[in-house]
MIMAR-191978 format. One record per residue: residue number from 0; residue in one letter; x, y, z of N, C-alpha, C in turn. Coordinates in Angstrom, 2 decimals. Layout:
REM MIMAR-191978
R NUM A X Y Z X Y Z X Y Z
...
REM end
This chain:
REM MIMAR-191978
R 0 M -55.88 -10.23 -42.79 -54.38 -10.27 -43.26 -53.40 -11.00 -42.30
R 1 M -52.67 -12.12 -42.70 -52.09 -12.79 -41.65 -50.62 -12.23 -41.49
R 2 H -50.12 -12.16 -40.23 -48.71 -11.70 -39.87 -47.94 -12.94 -39.54
R 3 Y -46.72 -12.81 -40.09 -45.85 -13.95 -39.88 -44.63 -13.30 -38.89
R 4 Y -44.08 -13.97 -37.76 -43.22 -13.37 -36.86 -42.09 -14.42 -37.13
R 5 K -40.93 -13.99 -37.11 -39.64 -14.75 -36.98 -39.31 -15.05 -35.80
R 6 R -39.29 -16.31 -35.35 -38.85 -16.80 -34.17 -37.50 -16.70 -33.74
R 7 G -36.97 -15.84 -32.68 -35.60 -15.84 -32.45 -35.11 -16.89 -31.49
R 8 F -33.87 -16.86 -31.02 -33.32 -17.83 -29.79 -34.02 -17.40 -28.61
R 9 T -34.31 -18.34 -27.85 -34.39 -18.25 -26.55 -33.11 -18.23 -25.75
R 10 I -33.28 -17.63 -24.36 -32.13 -17.33 -23.46 -31.35 -18.50 -23.39
R 11 V -32.12 -19.75 -23.23 -31.65 -21.07 -22.86 -30.76 -21.47 -24.08
R 12 E -31.26 -21.36 -25.31 -30.67 -21.78 -26.54 -29.50 -20.90 -26.74
R 13 L -29.44 -19.62 -26.40 -28.20 -18.84 -26.47 -27.13 -19.24 -25.53
R 14 L -27.66 -19.59 -24.45 -26.56 -20.08 -23.35 -25.75 -21.28 -23.77
R 15 I -26.77 -22.25 -24.38 -26.22 -23.54 -24.87 -25.23 -23.36 -26.15
R 16 V -25.52 -22.44 -26.96 -24.83 -22.05 -28.05 -23.34 -21.45 -27.34
R 17 I -23.49 -20.57 -26.52 -22.21 -19.98 -25.93 -21.31 -20.98 -25.28
R 18 V -22.06 -21.74 -24.34 -21.17 -23.12 -23.79 -20.68 -23.77 -24.71
R 19 V -21.28 -24.34 -26.06 -20.56 -25.10 -27.06 -19.34 -24.25 -27.56
R 20 I -19.66 -23.05 -27.73 -18.53 -22.25 -28.36 -17.25 -22.26 -27.49
R 21 A -17.61 -21.92 -26.22 -16.55 -21.96 -25.18 -15.69 -23.28 -25.01
R 22 I -16.46 -24.37 -24.96 -16.00 -25.78 -24.90 -15.05 -25.92 -26.23
R 23 L -15.39 -25.66 -27.48 -14.57 -25.73 -28.73 -13.36 -24.87 -28.49
R 24 A -13.56 -23.65 -28.09 -12.48 -22.76 -28.07 -11.50 -23.22 -27.08
R 25 S -11.72 -23.90 -25.96 -10.69 -24.34 -25.02 -10.10 -25.62 -25.50
R 26 L -10.76 -26.49 -26.32 -10.10 -27.66 -26.82 -9.00 -27.15 -28.09
R 27 V -9.44 -26.08 -28.55 -8.54 -25.68 -29.67 -7.25 -24.98 -29.03
R 28 I -7.37 -24.45 -27.94 -6.42 -23.78 -27.27 -5.47 -24.69 -26.67
R 29 V -5.98 -25.84 -25.95 -5.26 -27.02 -25.49 -4.47 -27.75 -26.43
R 30 S -5.29 -28.09 -27.57 -4.55 -28.68 -28.77 -3.28 -27.82 -29.33
R 31 Y -3.53 -26.55 -29.39 -2.53 -25.71 -29.96 -1.38 -25.45 -28.91
R 32 N -1.60 -25.48 -27.58 -0.61 -25.36 -26.55 0.35 -26.68 -26.68
R 33 G -0.36 -27.78 -26.89 0.18 -29.04 -26.85 0.94 -29.25 -28.10
R 34 T 0.66 -28.73 -29.30 1.35 -28.60 -30.53 2.65 -27.72 -30.32
R 35 Q 2.50 -26.72 -29.69 3.65 -25.66 -29.39 4.65 -26.35 -28.47
R 36 S 4.02 -27.06 -27.49 5.09 -27.63 -26.60 5.90 -28.90 -27.07
R 37 Q 5.32 -29.48 -28.00 5.96 -30.61 -28.64 7.09 -30.05 -29.78
R 38 A 6.70 -28.98 -30.39 7.60 -28.35 -31.31 8.83 -27.85 -30.53
R 39 R 8.60 -26.99 -29.45 9.69 -26.72 -28.66 10.63 -27.87 -28.18
R 40 E 9.98 -28.98 -27.58 10.72 -29.78 -27.27 11.63 -30.66 -28.44
R 41 A 11.19 -30.72 -29.64 11.67 -31.34 -30.81 12.87 -30.42 -31.04
R 42 R 12.77 -29.12 -31.13 13.70 -28.21 -31.35 14.81 -28.49 -30.31
R 43 I 14.67 -28.57 -28.95 15.73 -28.44 -28.01 16.32 -29.82 -28.25
R 44 R 15.69 -31.12 -28.52 16.23 -32.30 -28.92 17.29 -32.32 -29.95
R 45 T 16.92 -31.70 -31.05 17.80 -31.38 -32.09 18.95 -30.64 -31.75
R 46 D 18.95 -29.55 -31.13 19.96 -28.64 -30.49 20.88 -29.50 -29.93
R 47 L 20.26 -30.58 -28.84 21.31 -31.18 -27.84 22.30 -32.20 -28.75
R 48 G 21.44 -32.81 -29.83 22.10 -33.96 -30.77 23.27 -33.01 -31.30
R 49 K 23.10 -31.82 -31.86 23.95 -31.24 -32.78 25.08 -30.73 -31.83
R 50 M 24.86 -30.53 -30.52 26.01 -30.17 -29.59 26.80 -31.32 -29.19
R 51 R 25.99 -32.50 -29.13 26.88 -33.71 -28.72 27.85 -34.32 -29.93
R 52 E 27.23 -33.83 -31.17 28.03 -34.11 -32.49 29.40 -33.27 -32.47
R 53 L 29.04 -31.97 -31.93 30.12 -30.93 -31.94 31.23 -31.26 -30.91
R 54 V 30.90 -31.59 -29.83 31.75 -31.91 -28.69 32.66 -33.30 -28.96
R 55 D 31.81 -34.06 -29.54 32.49 -35.37 -29.98 33.51 -35.07 -31.10
R 56 A 33.30 -34.32 -32.16 34.18 -33.91 -33.10 35.36 -33.20 -32.55
R 57 Y 34.99 -32.27 -31.62 36.19 -31.46 -30.91 37.16 -32.49 -30.27
R 58 K 36.57 -33.50 -29.55 37.44 -34.35 -28.80 38.20 -35.38 -29.71
R 59 A 37.74 -35.73 -30.93 38.34 -36.55 -31.86 39.45 -35.58 -32.54
R 60 E 39.41 -34.41 -32.74 40.43 -33.57 -33.00 41.42 -33.25 -31.92
R 61 K 40.99 -32.70 -30.81 41.84 -32.15 -30.00 42.32 -33.14 -28.72
R 62 G 41.52 -34.36 -28.59 41.97 -35.19 -27.61 41.25 -35.14 -26.22
R 63 T 40.41 -33.67 -26.23 39.64 -33.53 -24.96 38.42 -32.94 -25.25
R 64 Y 37.21 -32.93 -24.54 36.21 -32.19 -24.82 36.38 -30.71 -24.42
R 65 P 35.63 -29.61 -24.95 35.90 -28.49 -24.58 35.77 -28.32 -22.83
R 66 I 36.93 -27.48 -22.36 36.97 -27.48 -21.02 36.25 -26.22 -20.31
R 67 T 35.69 -26.39 -19.35 35.41 -25.28 -18.38 35.80 -25.35 -17.06
R 68 A 36.48 -26.39 -16.72 36.92 -26.65 -15.33 37.94 -27.61 -15.18
R 69 A 38.96 -27.38 -14.15 40.02 -28.40 -14.28 39.44 -29.85 -13.86
R 70 A 38.51 -29.86 -12.86 37.96 -31.26 -12.45 36.54 -31.01 -12.27
R 71 L 35.77 -32.03 -12.33 34.36 -31.91 -12.00 34.05 -32.82 -10.56
R 72 N 33.52 -31.89 -9.80 33.18 -32.50 -8.34 31.75 -32.06 -8.14
R 73 P 30.92 -33.24 -8.09 29.57 -33.03 -8.12 29.03 -32.56 -6.58
R 74 D 29.36 -31.27 -6.37 29.10 -30.75 -5.04 28.78 -29.12 -5.13
R 75 W 28.21 -28.54 -4.23 27.96 -27.20 -4.42 29.18 -26.35 -4.39
R 76 G 29.11 -25.45 -5.40 30.09 -24.30 -5.63 31.73 -24.73 -6.24
R 77 T 31.63 -25.81 -6.49 33.17 -26.21 -6.91 33.24 -26.04 -8.36
R 78 V 32.45 -26.14 -9.13 32.55 -25.74 -10.70 31.37 -25.04 -11.31
R 79 T 31.96 -23.81 -11.95 30.87 -22.81 -12.45 30.72 -23.47 -13.95
R 80 A 29.11 -23.65 -14.06 28.94 -24.34 -15.21 28.71 -23.05 -16.28
R 81 R 28.75 -23.16 -17.56 28.67 -22.09 -18.65 27.07 -21.97 -19.09
R 82 T 26.44 -20.84 -19.07 25.15 -20.87 -19.56 24.95 -20.04 -20.89
R 83 D 23.80 -20.22 -21.69 23.72 -19.48 -23.03 23.44 -18.05 -22.65
R 84 T 23.37 -17.11 -23.56 23.08 -15.56 -23.70 21.77 -15.21 -23.10
R 85 M 20.68 -16.15 -23.42 19.52 -15.79 -22.96 18.90 -16.27 -21.40
R 86 C 20.02 -16.86 -20.93 20.00 -17.23 -19.68 19.75 -16.07 -18.57
R 87 N 19.07 -16.30 -17.52 18.97 -15.11 -16.47 19.85 -15.41 -15.28
R 88 I 20.75 -16.51 -15.44 21.60 -16.80 -14.34 22.73 -17.38 -15.02
R 89 G 23.96 -17.60 -14.35 25.26 -18.36 -14.74 25.91 -17.34 -15.59
R 90 T 26.97 -17.81 -16.42 27.77 -17.04 -17.24 27.14 -16.13 -18.38
R 91 Q 26.10 -16.53 -18.86 25.31 -15.97 -19.92 26.37 -15.77 -21.05
R 92 S 26.93 -16.75 -21.62 28.03 -16.55 -22.58 27.57 -17.04 -23.96
R 93 G 27.93 -16.23 -24.89 27.72 -16.65 -26.31 28.43 -18.12 -26.58
R 94 D 29.58 -17.98 -26.13 30.26 -19.54 -26.26 30.09 -20.38 -24.95
R 95 W 28.75 -20.73 -24.80 28.54 -21.47 -23.51 29.29 -22.67 -23.77
R 96 I 29.58 -23.22 -24.85 30.49 -24.31 -24.93 31.91 -23.79 -25.75
R 97 P 32.75 -23.78 -24.82 34.04 -23.00 -25.42 34.56 -23.62 -26.48
R 98 S 35.23 -22.79 -27.50 35.96 -23.10 -28.57 35.00 -23.70 -29.80
R 99 L 33.73 -23.74 -29.59 33.11 -24.32 -30.79 32.55 -22.86 -31.63
R 100 G 32.55 -21.71 -31.27 32.09 -20.69 -32.06 30.70 -20.40 -31.61
R 101 T 30.31 -19.08 -31.50 29.00 -18.67 -30.95 27.97 -19.15 -31.99
R 102 S 28.41 -18.90 -33.35 27.43 -19.21 -34.48 26.87 -20.77 -34.54
R 103 N 27.62 -21.51 -33.78 27.25 -23.06 -33.70 26.44 -23.31 -32.63
R 104 L 26.13 -22.27 -31.74 25.53 -22.72 -30.40 23.97 -22.18 -30.41
R 105 P 23.19 -22.86 -30.00 21.72 -22.42 -29.85 21.68 -21.68 -28.71
R 106 K 20.49 -20.89 -28.46 20.03 -20.00 -27.49 18.60 -20.49 -27.05
R 107 S 18.61 -20.46 -25.57 17.30 -20.77 -25.02 16.26 -19.63 -25.32
R 108 N 15.11 -19.83 -25.04 14.02 -18.82 -25.31 13.09 -18.75 -24.18
R 109 K 13.66 -18.54 -23.21 12.87 -18.40 -21.76 12.02 -19.56 -21.54
R 110 E 12.16 -20.62 -21.94 11.27 -21.71 -21.69 11.27 -21.96 -20.19
R 111 K 10.18 -22.33 -19.52 10.12 -22.37 -18.18 9.72 -23.72 -17.67
R 112 G 10.57 -24.21 -16.66 10.08 -25.42 -15.84 9.60 -25.31 -14.30
R 113 V 10.45 -25.85 -13.38 10.07 -25.80 -12.17 9.74 -24.31 -11.54
R 114 G 8.69 -24.22 -10.82 8.41 -22.96 -10.17 8.16 -21.66 -11.38
R 115 G 8.01 -22.14 -12.54 7.64 -21.20 -13.57 9.11 -20.33 -13.79
R 116 H 10.19 -20.84 -13.44 11.54 -20.35 -13.67 12.11 -20.58 -15.06
R 117 P 12.59 -19.56 -15.91 13.32 -20.11 -16.96 14.24 -20.90 -16.92
R 118 G 14.44 -21.92 -17.82 15.63 -22.56 -17.85 16.57 -22.11 -19.06
R 119 C 17.60 -22.95 -19.19 18.63 -22.59 -20.44 19.55 -23.59 -20.67
R 120 Y 20.27 -23.49 -21.73 21.30 -24.41 -21.99 22.42 -24.23 -21.23
R 121 M 23.03 -25.39 -20.64 24.29 -25.21 -19.72 25.19 -26.23 -20.23
R 122 Y 26.37 -26.01 -19.84 27.47 -27.00 -20.30 28.53 -26.96 -19.31
R 123 V 29.21 -28.08 -18.88 30.33 -28.27 -17.99 31.26 -29.37 -18.31
R 124 S 32.60 -29.27 -18.36 33.44 -30.27 -18.63 34.88 -30.07 -18.21
R 125 D 35.48 -31.13 -17.68 36.87 -31.21 -17.30 37.83 -31.64 -18.42
R 126 G 37.12 -31.84 -19.63 37.96 -32.41 -20.72 37.80 -33.89 -21.00
R 127 T 37.63 -34.50 -19.78 37.13 -36.05 -19.84 35.71 -36.33 -19.84
R 128 S 34.89 -35.73 -18.79 33.59 -35.79 -18.69 32.88 -34.45 -18.96
R 129 Y 31.50 -34.81 -19.31 30.95 -33.40 -19.63 29.38 -33.79 -19.48
R 130 V 28.82 -32.49 -19.26 27.29 -32.44 -19.13 26.81 -31.29 -20.13
R 131 I 25.81 -31.64 -21.03 25.31 -30.68 -21.83 23.84 -30.89 -21.51
R 132 S 23.05 -29.85 -21.20 21.76 -29.95 -20.79 20.94 -28.78 -21.08
R 133 A 19.53 -29.13 -21.49 18.48 -28.08 -21.59 17.98 -27.89 -20.17
R 134 W 18.44 -27.40 -19.29 18.18 -27.53 -17.89 16.84 -26.65 -17.59
R 135 N 16.02 -27.31 -16.99 14.80 -26.71 -16.55 13.80 -26.20 -17.61
R 136 M 13.83 -26.75 -18.73 13.33 -26.10 -20.16 12.12 -26.65 -20.47
R 137 L 11.57 -27.97 -19.68 10.47 -28.56 -20.09 9.38 -28.01 -19.20
R 138 D 8.15 -27.87 -19.89 7.11 -27.44 -18.98 6.23 -28.33 -18.36
R 139 A 6.71 -29.57 -18.51 5.89 -30.71 -17.51 7.19 -31.65 -17.22
R 140 P 6.95 -32.60 -16.26 7.81 -33.43 -15.96 7.91 -34.62 -17.09
R 141 K 9.00 -35.17 -17.26 9.21 -36.12 -18.34 10.26 -37.23 -18.00
R 142 T 10.13 -38.34 -18.30 10.95 -39.48 -18.12 11.15 -40.22 -19.49
R 143 D 12.36 -40.08 -20.17 12.70 -40.78 -21.32 14.28 -40.86 -21.58
R 144 T 14.63 -40.86 -22.69 15.97 -41.52 -22.89 16.91 -40.30 -22.48
R 145 L 16.54 -39.12 -22.41 17.50 -38.05 -22.03 17.06 -37.54 -20.71
R 146 Y 16.66 -38.35 -19.92 16.21 -38.07 -18.42 17.48 -38.56 -17.71
R 147 R 18.25 -37.82 -17.10 19.44 -38.06 -16.30 19.20 -37.39 -14.86
R 148 R 19.65 -38.17 -13.96 19.56 -37.41 -12.52 20.98 -36.85 -12.32
R 149 L 21.52 -36.08 -13.23 22.60 -35.22 -12.99 22.22 -34.02 -13.77
R 150 G 23.08 -32.87 -13.31 22.50 -31.63 -13.91 23.17 -30.52 -13.10
R 151 F 22.35 -29.39 -12.59 22.80 -28.29 -12.18 21.89 -27.84 -11.08
R 152 R 21.69 -26.54 -10.72 20.91 -26.24 -9.61 19.51 -25.39 -9.82
R 153 E 18.92 -24.79 -8.96 17.75 -24.08 -9.21 18.25 -23.02 -10.39
R 154 T 17.06 -22.55 -10.91 17.33 -21.49 -12.00 16.55 -20.22 -11.66
R 155 D 16.19 -20.08 -10.36 15.57 -18.87 -9.97 16.64 -17.87 -9.80
R 156 P 16.57 -16.44 -9.88 17.53 -15.49 -9.84 18.49 -15.51 -8.55
R 157 S 17.82 -15.99 -7.50 18.73 -15.94 -6.41 19.85 -17.03 -6.30
R 158 H 19.87 -18.02 -7.35 20.92 -18.95 -7.61 21.70 -18.72 -8.80
R 159 A 22.38 -17.41 -8.68 23.08 -16.95 -10.01 24.20 -17.86 -10.55
R 160 N 24.90 -18.49 -9.55 26.05 -19.40 -9.99 25.36 -20.90 -10.16
R 161 Q 26.12 -21.43 -11.28 25.38 -22.75 -11.64 26.52 -23.85 -11.43
R 162 F 26.32 -24.91 -10.88 27.30 -25.98 -10.57 26.81 -27.37 -11.17
R 163 Y 27.73 -28.13 -11.46 27.32 -29.63 -11.80 26.87 -30.31 -10.48
R 164 I 25.70 -30.87 -10.37 25.25 -31.63 -9.02 24.79 -32.86 -9.60
R 165 C 25.10 -34.00 -8.84 24.80 -35.50 -9.32 23.60 -35.79 -8.10
R 166 N 22.42 -35.99 -8.67 21.34 -36.46 -8.09 21.17 -35.91 -6.60
R 167 H 21.09 -34.63 -6.70 20.93 -33.91 -5.26 19.32 -34.07 -4.90
R 168 S 18.98 -34.26 -3.65 17.48 -34.54 -3.35 16.92 -33.16 -3.45
R 169 A 17.38 -32.17 -3.04 16.49 -30.80 -3.07 16.36 -30.42 -4.67
R 170 I 17.33 -30.70 -5.27 17.08 -30.42 -6.91 16.11 -31.24 -7.34
R 171 G 16.32 -32.62 -6.95 15.39 -33.83 -7.50 13.96 -33.78 -6.80
R 172 G 13.51 -32.69 -6.28 12.22 -32.70 -5.61 11.81 -33.41 -4.39
R 173 V 12.98 -33.39 -3.64 12.87 -33.98 -2.29 13.14 -33.07 -1.38
R 174 I 12.06 -32.49 -0.75 12.12 -31.39 0.38 10.87 -31.84 1.35
R 175 G 11.48 -32.84 2.34 10.46 -33.55 3.10 9.99 -34.69 2.36
R 176 S 9.26 -34.51 1.42 8.87 -35.72 0.48 8.88 -35.45 -0.93
R 177 Y 8.93 -36.38 -1.64 9.03 -36.12 -3.13 7.82 -35.41 -3.77
R 178 N 8.22 -34.54 -4.62 7.11 -33.74 -5.33 7.72 -33.70 -6.74
R 179 V 7.05 -34.43 -7.70 7.47 -34.45 -9.10 7.48 -33.17 -9.89
R 180 N 6.78 -32.28 -9.33 6.57 -30.89 -9.75 7.99 -30.04 -9.42
R 181 N 8.42 -30.53 -8.48 9.63 -29.80 -8.09 11.08 -30.46 -8.45
R 182 D 10.91 -31.45 -9.23 11.93 -32.16 -9.62 12.69 -31.75 -11.00
R 183 Y 13.74 -31.01 -10.84 14.53 -30.23 -12.01 14.90 -31.39 -12.88
R 184 Y 15.33 -32.45 -12.49 15.88 -33.51 -13.34 14.86 -33.94 -14.30
R 185 K 13.54 -33.88 -14.00 12.53 -34.33 -14.94 12.02 -33.33 -15.70
R 186 R 12.48 -32.02 -15.49 12.12 -30.93 -16.30 13.20 -30.54 -17.40
R 187 S 14.18 -31.48 -17.45 15.37 -31.23 -18.12 15.64 -32.21 -19.29
R 188 L 16.42 -31.86 -20.22 16.92 -33.02 -21.01 18.44 -33.01 -21.05
R 189 T 19.05 -34.01 -20.83 20.40 -33.99 -20.57 21.34 -35.18 -21.34
R 190 I 22.30 -34.70 -21.90 23.36 -35.44 -22.54 24.61 -35.49 -21.66
R 191 S 25.22 -36.58 -21.21 26.43 -36.70 -20.67 26.90 -38.23 -20.86
R 192 N 28.43 -38.14 -20.61 29.09 -39.35 -20.63 29.47 -39.83 -19.22
R 193 I 28.98 -39.03 -18.16 29.35 -39.32 -16.89 28.71 -40.61 -16.50
R 194 E 29.35 -41.76 -15.81 28.65 -42.94 -15.43 28.97 -43.04 -13.90
R 195 S 29.59 -42.01 -13.29 30.02 -42.25 -11.90 28.94 -41.72 -10.78
R 196 C 28.03 -40.88 -11.34 26.73 -40.54 -10.58 25.83 -41.72 -10.18
R 197 N 25.52 -41.76 -8.97 24.66 -42.81 -8.51 23.23 -42.16 -8.94
R 198 E 22.57 -42.44 -9.90 21.24 -41.80 -10.45 20.07 -42.43 -9.82
R 199 T 20.01 -43.33 -8.91 18.81 -44.01 -8.51 17.80 -42.75 -7.99
R 200 P 16.70 -43.05 -8.65 15.68 -41.85 -8.30 15.12 -42.05 -7.10
R 201 P 14.45 -41.05 -6.38 13.86 -41.19 -4.95 12.51 -41.91 -5.24
R 202 S 12.06 -42.42 -4.08 10.51 -43.19 -4.14 9.58 -42.28 -4.85
R 203 G 8.85 -42.67 -5.89 7.68 -42.03 -6.35 8.33 -41.34 -7.75
R 204 A 9.71 -41.18 -8.04 9.96 -40.54 -9.37 9.92 -41.56 -10.36
REM end
């Protein structure tokens, strides 16, 4: 009488299968994370576009943009910017753009940028000039049409107050030498009508 034995996988074959599964899983995770990042950025861009439409409509009706300060001076501590309610710094205001109504204004969702610190929506205006920014809300440095070298300051909790800053070297990734991963301007999407800021990027940016 003949006996037939079913041949199982060898250890080497099992290891190969495990490695292939691990590689496929990592590819799926990377693809998923990339899709999630693109979706977040698309939402942020849509939010900023709506905010620009709202402040432009407000100016057309009232003659000025919604005001947060009497004058904008791109220096430390001179103007307090307004931040949304989900922000861990700043005013944390529902009406982070004054007079537009809280129901019209989006909230950030703890999106993280430089140093793993959450960013948020910020706004500042003297009625004539304005800055609307998704500040430090990109998970990777980016340069495109909404890349401006004007914005605010660090978003770690030790920097509670937020001010409008024009192309500041420390915020812009230059501490000794330029490091793109420390450049807040490249981790933000910003809309502004300010043209007086010298936005020349540092070498390497």
